[in-house]
DRENLUM-48095 format. One line per field, with one value per residue (C-alpha): residue number from 0; residue in one letter; x, y, z. Coordinates in steps of 0.5 Angstrom, whole numbers, plus 500, padded with zeros to 3 digits. Example, Ala and Ser with C-alpha at 12.3 -4.5 7.8 and 13.67 -1.06 7.14 Angstrom:
DRENLUM-48095
nr <- c(0:1) .
rest <- c(A:S) .
c1 <- c(525:527) .
c2 <- c(491:498) .
c3 <- c(516:514) .
END
This chain:
DRENLUM-48095
nr <- c(0:1:2:3:4:5:6:7:8:9:10:11:12:13:14:15:16:17:18:19:20:21:22:23:24:25:26:27:28:29:30:31:32:33:34:35:36:37:38:39:40:41:42:43:44:45:46:47:48:49:50:51:52:53:54:55:56:57:58:59:60:61:62:63:64:65:66:67:68:69:70:71:72:73:74:75:76:77:78:79:80:81:82:83:84:85:86:87:88:89:90:91:92:93:94:95:96:97:98:99:100:101:102:103:104:105:106:107:108:109:110:111:112:113:114:115:116:117:118:119:120:121:122:123:124:125:126:127:128:129:130:131:132:133:134:135:136:137:138:139:140:141:142:143:144:145:146:147:148:149:150:151:152:153:154:155:156:157:158:159:160:161:162:163:164:165:166:167:168:169:170:171:172:173:174:175:176:177:178:179:180:181:182:183:184:185:186:187:188:189:190:191:192:193:194:195:196:197:198:199:200:201:202:203:204:205:206:207:208:209:210:211:212:213:214:215:216:217:218:219:220:221:222:223:224:225:226:227:228:229:230:231:232:233:234:235:236:237:238:239:240:241:242:243:244:245:246:247:248:249:250:251:252:253:254:255:256:257:258:259:260:261:262:263:264:265:266:267:268:269:270:271:272:273:274:275:276:277:278:279:280:281:282:283:284:285:286:287:288:289:290:291:292:293:294:295:296:297:298:299:300:301:302:303:304:305:306:307:308:309:310:311:312:313:314:315:316:317:318:319:320:321:322:323:324:325:326:327:328:329:330:331:332:333:334:335:336:337:338:339:340:341:342) .
rest <- c(M:N:Y:R:R:M:G:N:S:G:L:T:V:S:E:I:C:F:G:A:M:T:F:T:G:S:N:G:W:T:H:L:G:E:L:H:Q:K:D:A:D:K:L:V:K:S:A:L:D:N:G:V:N:F:F:D:T:A:D:F:Y:S:S:G:N:S:E:K:M:L:G:K:A:L:G:N:K:R:K:D:A:I:I:C:T:K:F:G:F:E:M:N:G:E:L:H:G:K:G:L:S:R:K:R:V:I:D:A:C:E:A:S:L:K:R:L:Q:S:D:Y:I:D:L:Y:L:I:H:A:L:D:F:V:T:P:L:E:E:T:L:D:A:L:T:Q:L:V:A:D:G:K:V:R:Y:I:G:C:S:N:F:P:A:W:V:L:A:K:S:Y:Y:I:A:E:E:N:N:Y:Q:K:M:I:A:H:Q:A:S:Y:N:I:L:R:R:D:L:E:L:D:I:I:P:A:S:L:E:Y:G:I:G:T:M:V:W:G:P:L:Q:G:G:I:L:T:G:K:Y:R:D:K:N:N:W:P:K:D:T:R:M:K:S:P:G:D:H:N:P:Y:N:L:E:Q:G:E:K:I:L:D:E:L:E:N:I:A:K:E:R:N:V:T:V:T:Q:V:S:L:N:Y:L:L:R:K:E:G:V:S:S:V:V:V:G:I:R:N:N:D:Q:L:L:D:N:V:K:A:S:D:W:E:L:T:E:D:E:M:K:R:L:D:V:L:S:E:P:Y:Q:Y:Y:P:H:W:Y:Y:Q:N:F:W:T:E:N:Y:K:Q:Y:Y:L:P:K) .
c1 <- c(895:900:907:912:920:923:928:931:933:930:928:919:915:907:904:903:907:905:909:910:911:904:908:909:908:906:913:913:911:903:900:900:896:898:899:902:905:899:896:903:902:896:896:903:899:893:898:901:895:892:898:902:909:913:914:917:920:927:930:928:921:919:926:927:920:917:923:923:915:915:920:918:911:914:917:918:915:921:923:916:917:922:924:926:928:932:938:941:937:938:936:942:946:952:957:956:949:946:948:951:959:962:962:955:952:955:954:946:945:948:943:937:939:938:932:929:932:934:941:940:936:933:932:937:935:938:933:936:942:947:950:956:959:961:957:963:964:956:955:963:961:953:958:961:954:952:959:959:952:948:944:942:939:940:937:935:929:928:932:933:934:941:945:941:944:951:950:948:955:959:957:959:966:968:964:959:952:947:940:934:929:928:922:918:913:908:900:895:896:903:905:911:915:913:917:925:925:921:925:931:929:927:933:939:934:931:923:919:917:912:910:905:900:894:896:896:889:886:886:881:875:873:877:871:866:872:865:866:874:877:878:884:888:894:892:890:887:888:896:898:903:906:902:898:893:887:883:885:884:877:876:882:878:871:873:876:869:865:869:870:861:862:866:863:870:873:875:882:882:881:887:891:889:891:899:900:898:904:911:915:912:913:910:906:908:901:901:896:893:886:885:879:884:890:884:881:888:890:884:888:890:885:883:885:883:882:884:879:879:886:886:880:884:890:888:885:892:897:903:907:911:918:922:925:919:913:920:919:913:910:915:914:908:905:909:915:915:915:922:925:921:923:920) .
c2 <- c(516:514:513:508:508:503:499:502:508:515:515:516:512:513:506:505:505:506:501:504:498:499:504:501:506:502:497:495:490:491:485:489:494:500:505:512:519:522:515:516:523:524:517:521:527:523:519:527:530:523:523:517:520:512:510:503:502:498:499:492:494:495:496:502:506:506:510:514:515:516:521:526:524:527:533:539:535:530:534:531:523:517:514:507:503:496:494:486:484:484:491:489:483:486:483:486:488:485:482:486:487:494:495:493:497:503:503:502:506:512:509:510:517:520:516:519:525:526:527:522:515:515:507:502:496:489:486:478:475:474:468:469:475:477:481:484:487:489:491:497:499:501:504:508:511:512:516:520:522:519:514:515:507:501:495:488:483:477:475:468:470:466:472:477:475:474:482:484:483:484:491:490:487:492:498:498:501:497:495:498:495:488:488:482:476:477:476:472:466:466:467:463:469:470:463:466:472:476:475:475:482:484:482:487:493:491:494:490:492:488:486:482:484:482:476:479:480:475:477:484:478:479:472:467:466:460:460:467:469:476:478:482:480:477:472:466:461:461:458:462:467:465:457:458:453:453:449:454:460:459:460:465:469:468:470:476:478:476:482:487:485:487:494:497:496:492:485:489:493:489:484:491:491:485:486:494:490:484:485:488:491:499:499:495:495:496:495:502:502:507:512:508:502:507:511:504:502:508:507:501:507:510:503:498:491:488:483:479:479:479:472:469:470:467:462:461:462:458:457:451:449:447:443:446:451:445:442:449:450:444:443:451:449:453:447:449:456:458:454:459:466:471:473) .
c3 <- c(334:339:340:342:343:339:342:348:343:344:337:338:332:331:332:325:320:313:309:302:298:295:291:285:279:273:271:278:282:280:283:289:286:281:285:281:285:285:289:294:295:296:301:305:306:309:313:317:317:322:327:322:321:320:314:311:304:301:296:293:293:284:284:287:286:293:295:289:290:298:297:293:296:302:299:304:310:310:316:320:318:320:315:315:309:309:304:302:296:290:286:280:275:278:282:288:287:293:299:305:303:306:299:298:304:302:295:297:302:297:292:297:300:293:290:297:295:302:306:312:314:320:321:315:316:314:309:310:311:305:310:308:309:317:321:324:317:315:322:320:315:318:324:319:316:322:323:318:318:313:318:325:327:324:325:322:319:319:324:328:335:335:330:334:340:335:332:339:342:337:336:344:343:337:340:334:332:337:333:335:331:328:322:322:321:326:327:330:327:326:335:332:334:341:342:342:337:342:349:345:343:350:353:347:347:340:338:334:327:326:318:315:321:317:314:308:307:311:318:315:315:307:305:310:303:300:295:293:293:292:285:285:291:291:295:291:298:305:305:298:304:309:312:317:322:317:322:328:324:323:330:330:326:328:335:332:329:335:339:332:333:340:339:333:330:324:324:320:328:333:329:329:336:339:337:339:346:344:349:345:340:338:331:326:318:314:306:303:298:298:304:307:308:312:316:318:320:324:328:332:336:339:343:347:347:354:359:357:350:350:353:349:343:346:348:341:337:343:337:338:343:341:344:349:351:352:357:360:360:362:368:370:374:380:385:382:382:391:390:384:384:389:395) .
END
């Protein structure tokens, strides 16, 4: 397993992050795959044994079951793990049971600490914007949690590029904690993150944590035969979750399979390895339902795609260039570079 710094911080995490959203119990999000405490115990032990030190969860996952099961599974190995959890979505019907208010931030943190059976959270993320609470209020509350020793680093998830920039300058002006991580949807079928969000993250020292790296399983290659769709899966059709260009997607999947055969690896590993070669990516979050999946995912950190293989995949998966990206792409020709680039 290889390790990377999270953004510009000193926090070091494994390239593969264990996503604990599949820890559901009987009363949680069982459509993701019903895992109980004994399953969580085995998978967390296997992850640690194979070099994974980074675990991702959220208060929202299965109404807190995921955090409870992860905390119990880590047990006395808590010190060996970097725990990332998130807040912001509605947890109950109470007036302040959702959002990013100061009250919600503090209450949510206390509840997560209790479920995780931990005195601190390594990385605490805003799960999503609530479009009502001023960012100043949220960042001030998060800064207080860091000062109190209950949180060590902060970040966000699902933020537009302009809000990443805004949060940086709010923190700079008010001496608040700066975000070191942004958890965002990113894979070879949906590379739109590269247009604005990745550049903003790089500018402000924010590491990218990738969610949805396998497009709900599409990028494992198991959905190629549309007449024999896999059973017991939440994906009901190719565009069922996070829609993408299906025609382009089939060409990408063909090339992923070609490379997998050439390198004697799985399509899953090629898909994950592709992301690990992308600028700004600190860790890739993978949802695990069994140990075979875990070991296959972990192996993606053991090798690297060549420059030629990356180029083949990049050409096939080029994201749609919306304005002003297409303007500068056409404008920025070899004829102009000689005038603008330093000698």
